[in-house]
N, C-alpha and C positions, 0 to 999 in steps of 0.2 A: 368408811364407814359412817355418817356423824355422830351415831347412839351405840355405842362400842359396847353398851351391857346386851343390846338386843343381836349381835353380830356371830353367828352359828361360825365355828373355825375348825368344826371335829371333820376332817372326810370324810365316815363311816357317815354321820348325821349328814350330812349335804348329800352323799349320795344314796342315801335314804328315802329323802324326799323326792328325789329324781326317778326311784323306783315306786314311789307311790303315786306321783301327778298323773294325772290322766289328761291334762291338756296341757300343749307347751303354747305359750303366745310367742310367738315370730315376728322380730322388728325387724325390718328391712329402711334401707334408706333410695327413696326414688328423686334423684336429684333435688335432693336437700328436705322432700317429702316426707315425713316418715309414713310408714305402711306398716301395722300388725295384723298378722292374721293369726284366729287358732289353730293350732293342729294338733294330729295326732303324732307319737313319736315312741322311741325306744331309746333306751342311754347303756351304753357299753364301754369300756374303757375308755374313758374321756372323750367321746362322741356322741351328739344325737344324730337319731335316724329320722329322717321325716320322711313319709310315704305322699307321693303329689301326683297330681295329671300332668302329664308333659308340657302342658302349655296353661298360659293363664298370667295374672302380672306380678303374683309372686316370682313365677320362674322368668319373666321378663326382667323384673328388676334385679334378680339375683343375677343374674350374664352381665349386667352391667356394673354392680357391685357385688363381690360375694362378703361384704364385711354384715354380719349378722348381731344382734341380740336376740336374749327368749329371757322370759321368766316361766316359771312353775310353782303353783302354791298348791299346801294342802292343809286340813286341820282349819278351815277358815269359819269365824263365826260373828256374828254382829253381837257386841255388849253393850248392851243396852241401860240408859239414865232414865230419869227423870229429867234432868237436865239436857235440853238438845247437845252444845257444846261439847258437854262432855260422854259423848257416844264412842264407840270404838272399832273395830275391829280384830278380831283374835286372828292368829295365818302363821304358819311356817311355810318360807321360799328360799328359793334360789333363783339371783339371777346371775344371765352370765355373758357373752360376748364368745365371738368364734368367726372362722374360716368358712366358708359354705361352698361344699363341690358335688357337684352330680355325678354321681355313679355311675359307668359306661359299662361294666363287664356283666354278664348273665348272672356269672358266681357271688360276686358283691354284692349285686342287686338282689338275688335270692336268700344271701343269710342275711342282711339288713332285715326283710320279709317278715325273715324269721322269728328277727328280735323284736321285731314291732310286735306281731300276733302273740309273741311269750308275755309280750307288756302285757295286753290286755286280755290274755285267756289263759288256760292253764296246757291246751291241746299242744299235738305238736299237727303242721299241715306241711301237706306237698304242695310243690308250685305247680302250676304249667307254665311253660317256655314261652309259649305263647301269651299269656297273662303278665306275666316278669316283663316283659318286651312293652306290655302297653303302659305301663307306667314309669314313673321319674323317680329315683330314690334320689332326698338330699343329704348329706353325710356332714355334720359342721363336728370341726374341732373344735375345740374348746380352749381358748386360752384364758379368760378371765370368769370368775366364778364365785359366787359371795350368797353366804345363808344369812338368813333373818329370821328371828324368832317374835311375834308381837306378844303375849300375854297379856 
């Protein structure tokens, strides 16, 4: 990282950002063309879990290239200034990369859906097996993760 003074090296602090974030910007590469899509997610044990429809551009790209990148941020705000070039952004973020795989088993998909629902709510939910069959779950095993804080 170019600005070591902004780097977050504490794993608990990085995981806190992953837990507090609401949107994951997922980066894919479609034959050399970047493609970024905002997605809902959950984080657990070094992996991201993403809920998806079974078809679409994101899935087509993943089937051809399962290397992905992502970014999640929290605590963002604009810092205004009387001078245009002195404006800045305050934020805390993580960026990472990993290998995305589509979960196949009903049990794995159901557990991932539980994680996603826990990320966005405090309730516990039951999942109709027919509904679970209709969705696709992407598991990203994270192999690179960096945190950054700009105050």
